[in-house]
MDTraj code that builds the backbone (N, CA, C; nanometers):
import mdtraj as md
import numpy as np

residues = "MET ASN ALA GLY ILE ARG GLU ARG ASN ARG PHE ALA ALA THR VAL ALA VAL SER PRO THR GLY ALA ASN VAL THR PRO GLN SER PRO ARG ASN LEU GLN LEU GLN ALA GLY SER GLY GLU GLY HIS LEU GLY ARG".split()
xyz = np.array([
    [0.3133, 0.9766, -1.1153],
    [0.3849, 1.0838, -1.1760],
    [0.3028, 1.2118, -1.1649],
    [0.1718, 1.2012, -1.1805],
    [0.0898, 1.3220, -1.1699],
    [0.0969, 1.3837, -1.0305],
    [0.0997, 1.3007, -0.9255],
    [0.1115, 1.3539, -0.7895],
    [0.2466, 1.4217, -0.7705],
    [0.3529, 1.3645, -0.8259],
    [0.4852, 1.4245, -0.8168],
    [0.4944, 1.5587, -0.8861],
    [0.4171, 1.5750, -0.9905],
    [0.4127, 1.7030, -1.0624],
    [0.3242, 1.8019, -0.9879],
    [0.2074, 1.7568, -0.9491],
    [0.1086, 1.8433, -0.8851],
    [0.1552, 1.8919, -0.7476],
    [0.2211, 1.8029, -0.6707],
    [0.2641, 1.8364, -0.5356],
    [0.4160, 1.8216, -0.5251],
    [0.4855, 1.8942, -0.6074],
    [0.6300, 1.8838, -0.6235],
    [0.7055, 1.8863, -0.4917],
    [0.6688, 1.9724, -0.3988],
    [0.7422, 1.9867, -0.2733],
    [0.7071, 1.8801, -0.1702],
    [0.6073, 1.8007, -0.1960],
    [0.5683, 1.6947, -0.1026],
    [0.6546, 1.5694, -0.1178],
    [0.7075, 1.5457, -0.2374],
    [0.7820, 1.4247, -0.2664],
    [0.9277, 1.4574, -0.2986],
    [1.0202, 1.3809, -0.2426],
    [1.1620, 1.4018, -0.2698],
    [1.2016, 1.3441, -0.4050],
    [1.1264, 1.2423, -0.4506],
    [1.1585, 1.1767, -0.5776],
    [1.0338, 1.1109, -0.6340],
    [1.0374, 1.0825, -0.7639],
    [0.9293, 1.0130, -0.8317],
    [0.9890, 0.9021, -0.9164],
    [0.9315, 0.7823, -0.9047],
    [0.9719, 0.6696, -0.9879],
    [0.8544, 0.6378, -1.0788],
    [0.8778, 0.6389, -1.2084],
    [0.7718, 0.6124, -1.3056],
    [0.8020, 0.4826, -1.3796],
    [0.7096, 0.3879, -1.3716],
    [0.7203, 0.2614, -1.4433],
    [0.6113, 0.2627, -1.5492],
    [0.6520, 0.2496, -1.6745],
    [0.5568, 0.2546, -1.7849],
    [0.4754, 0.3839, -1.7767],
    [0.5422, 0.4979, -1.7874],
    [0.4805, 0.6267, -1.7593],
    [0.3714, 0.6680, -1.8579],
    [0.2937, 0.7627, -1.8119],
    [0.1872, 0.8213, -1.8924],
    [0.2425, 0.9381, -1.9729],
    [0.1573, 1.0093, -2.0370],
    [0.1978, 1.1268, -2.1126],
    [0.1969, 1.2528, -2.0286],
    [0.2297, 1.2417, -1.9003],
    [0.2289, 1.3569, -1.8094],
    [0.3236, 1.4650, -1.8592],
    [0.2948, 1.5864, -1.8209],
    [0.3732, 1.7020, -1.8624],
    [0.4966, 1.7170, -1.7733],
    [0.6034, 1.6456, -1.8068],
    [0.7280, 1.6472, -1.7303],
    [0.8133, 1.7655, -1.7748],
    [0.8722, 1.8356, -1.6773],
    [0.9640, 1.9456, -1.7059],
    [1.0953, 1.9178, -1.6329],
    [1.1994, 1.9941, -1.6581],
    [1.3246, 1.9743, -1.5841],
    [1.3086, 1.9955, -1.4325],
    [1.2090, 2.0702, -1.3903],
    [1.1880, 2.0986, -1.2491],
    [1.0859, 2.0069, -1.1821],
    [1.0011, 1.9431, -1.2594],
    [0.8904, 1.8697, -1.2005],
    [0.8555, 1.7463, -1.2828],
    [0.8422, 1.6305, -1.2235],
    [0.8588, 1.6012, -1.0819],
    [1.0057, 1.5980, -1.0423],
    [1.0309, 1.6154, -0.9152],
    [1.1675, 1.6181, -0.8632],
    [1.2316, 1.4800, -0.8724],
    [1.3592, 1.4773, -0.9033],
    [1.4385, 1.3535, -0.9016],
    [1.3665, 1.2369, -0.9679],
    [1.3272, 1.2543, -1.0906],
    [1.2518, 1.1525, -1.1648],
    [1.3421, 1.0377, -1.2074],
    [1.2990, 0.9156, -1.1756],
    [1.3626, 0.7949, -1.2281],
    [1.2599, 0.7299, -1.3183],
    [1.2937, 0.7169, -1.4439],
    [1.2020, 0.6638, -1.5445],
    [1.2442, 0.5225, -1.5820],
    [1.1541, 0.4278, -1.5657],
    [1.1777, 0.2880, -1.6029],
    [1.0929, 0.2583, -1.7257],
    [1.1559, 0.2227, -1.8332],
    [1.0822, 0.1917, -1.9564],
    [1.1444, 0.0696, -2.0223],
    [1.0592, -0.0210, -2.0669],
    [1.1055, -0.1428, -2.1325],
    [1.0972, -0.1317, -2.2834],
    [1.1306, -0.2391, -2.3499],
    [1.1324, -0.2398, -2.4968],
    [0.9934, -0.2194, -2.5562],
    [0.8897, -0.2461, -2.4797],
    [0.7529, -0.2252, -2.5285],
    [0.7075, -0.0801, -2.5221],
    [0.7915, 0.0073, -2.4733],
    [0.7574, 0.1489, -2.4589],
    [0.8085, 0.2287, -2.5787],
    [0.7860, 0.1817, -2.6973],
    [0.8384, 0.2448, -2.8179],
    [0.7995, 0.3906, -2.8347],
    [0.6844, 0.4286, -2.7847],
    [0.6372, 0.5665, -2.8003],
    [0.7238, 0.6670, -2.7250],
    [0.8042, 0.6223, -2.6278],
    [0.8867, 0.7153, -2.5509],
    [1.0057, 0.7678, -2.6299],
    [1.0505, 0.6953, -2.7266],
    [1.1667, 0.7373, -2.8029],
    [1.1337, 0.8203, -2.9254],
    [1.0094, 0.8534, -2.9424],
    [0.9668, 0.9281, -3.0626],
    [0.9365, 1.0699, -3.0342],
])
top = md.Topology()
chain = top.add_chain()
for i, resn in enumerate(residues, 1):
    res = top.add_residue(resn, chain, resSeq=i)
    for name in ("N", "CA", "C"):
        top.add_atom(name, md.element.get_by_symbol(name[0]), res)
traj = md.Trajectory(xyz[None], top)
């Protein structure tokens, strides 16, 4: 996810599985697909 944010124009899409606390914006990373399971409780807060 950090590479997708840092080098936005290099990647057409980013897939994040169990993501970090990266600074995601509506523009970056491009075409983000976020995969989160029931153990990812911190994402909904």
